[in-house]
C-alpha positions in Angstrom: 23.3 2.3 0.5 22.7 4.1 3.8 19.3 3.4 5.4 18.3 6.9 6.5 15.3 5.4 8.3 17.5 4.3 11.2 18.1 7.9 12.3 14.4 8.9 12.1 11.7 9.1 14.7 8.7 6.9 13.7 5.0 7.9 14.2 1.7 6.4 13.0 -2.0 7.1 12.6 -2.7 4.4 15.2 -0.7 1.6 16.9 -2.3 -1.4 18.5 -1.5 -1.3 22.3 0.6 -4.5 22.2 2.6 -3.4 19.1 5.3 -0.8 18.7 5.7 1.9 16.1 9.4 1.8 16.9 9.5 -1.6 15.1 9.2 0.1 11.6 12.8 1.4 11.7 14.6 -0.8 14.2 16.9 -2.2 11.5 15.8 -5.8 11.9 15.4 -7.7 8.5 12.2 -9.8 8.9 12.5 -13.5 8.1 8.9 -13.5 6.8 5.7 -11.4 6.7 4.3 -13.6 9.5 7.3 -12.7 11.8 5.9 -13.0 15.3 9.3 -13.1 17.1 10.6 -9.6 16.2 8.8 -6.3 17.1 6.1 -5.2 14.6 3.7 -2.3 14.0 0.0 -3.0 13.5 -3.3 -1.1 13.4 -5.7 -3.8 14.6 -8.7 -3.3 15.0 -8.5 -0.1 12.9 -9.2 -0.5 9.2 -9.3 1.8 6.1 -6.7 4.5 5.6 -3.7 4.3 7.9 -0.2 5.8 7.8 3.3 5.4 9.2 5.9 8.3 9.1 9.6 8.9 9.6 10.8 12.3 10.9 14.4 13.5 10.8 15.8 16.3 12.9 17.3 17.9 9.8 16.6 17.5 6.1 17.7 14.3 4.2 17.5 13.5 0.5 15.5 10.3 -0.2 15.0 8.6 -3.5 13.7 5.2 -2.6 11.6 3.5 0.1 11.4 -0.2 0.9 8.5 -1.6 2.9 8.2 -5.0 4.5 4.5 -5.7 5.4 3.3 -7.7 8.4 0.6 -10.3 7.9 -0.3 -12.4 10.9 -2.8 -14.6 9.0 -5.5 -13.3 11.4 -6.7 -9.7 11.6 -3.8 -8.1 9.9 -3.3 -8.6 6.2 -1.3 -7.1 3.4 -2.8 -3.7 2.4 -4.9 -3.3 -0.7 -2.7 -0.3 -1.7 0.1 2.0 -0.6 1.7 5.3 -1.5 4.6 7.5 -0.4 4.5 11.2 0.5 7.0 13.8 1.7 6.6 16.9 3.8 7.1 20.1 1.8 7.5 22.2 5.0 3.8 23.1 5.0 1.9 20.1 3.6 2.1 16.4 2.5 2.6 15.8 -1.2 3.0 12.7 -3.2 6.6 11.9 -4.1 7.3 12.8 -7.7 7.7 10.1 -10.3 6.9 7.3 -8.0 7.0 3.7 -9.2 4.1 1.5 -8.1 4.1 0.5 -4.4 3.9 -3.2 -4.3 2.1 -5.1 -1.6 3.8 -8.5 -1.8 4.4 -10.8 1.2 7.8 -12.0 2.3 9.9 -9.3 0.7 10.8 -5.6 0.8 8.5 -3.8 -1.6 10.5 -1.0 -3.3 9.2 2.3 -4.4 11.6 4.5 -6.4 10.9 8.2 -7.0 12.6 11.4 -8.0 14.8 12.5 -5.1 13.2 14.8 -2.5 14.9 16.7 0.3 12.6 16.7 3.4 12.4 16.2 7.1 9.5 13.7 6.9 8.3 10.8 4.7 4.9 9.1 5.1 3.7 5.8 3.9 -0.1 5.7 3.4 -2.0 2.4 3.3 -5.5 1.3 2.5 -6.4 -2.0 4.2 -8.2 -4.8 2.5 -11.9 -5.1 3.5 -12.3 -6.6 6.9 -8.6 -6.4 7.8 -6.1 -4.0 9.5 -2.6 -3.3 8.2 0.9 -3.7 9.7 4.6 -3.2 9.0 7.8 -5.0 10.0 10.4 -2.7 8.6 10.8 0.5 6.5 13.9 1.6 4.8 14.4 5.1 3.4 17.4 5.3 1.0 19.3 8.1 -0.5 19.2 8.3 -4.4 
């Protein structure tokens, strides 16, 4: 399957000054959630609701997202929850028919949903109490 994320421009609610939002779609498969060698995105010290988005220059059709979370065993931990939204052209809306968004370490957490045609996908995260959130890689896949 084609990873549509590779051609998107990433953005985020906040990025720690020493991290890079470009890490979320750089195509590097992480060896573990505590990958400190490859680039990563993190929100430390910000906590609570955070998001990371992918924007394409023209509409794409997406039916699945895969998310690999960053956990540095310090201030960044796996999120308490996550969800996927798409841009309707005027507002963000939850993707229809979404499966649960897992928050497991050491793997791509897959969310399947009814295909949407859009120019933007956003992943929303709620951090665990006392921690920030982070990502190593996001994949957006065609149905």
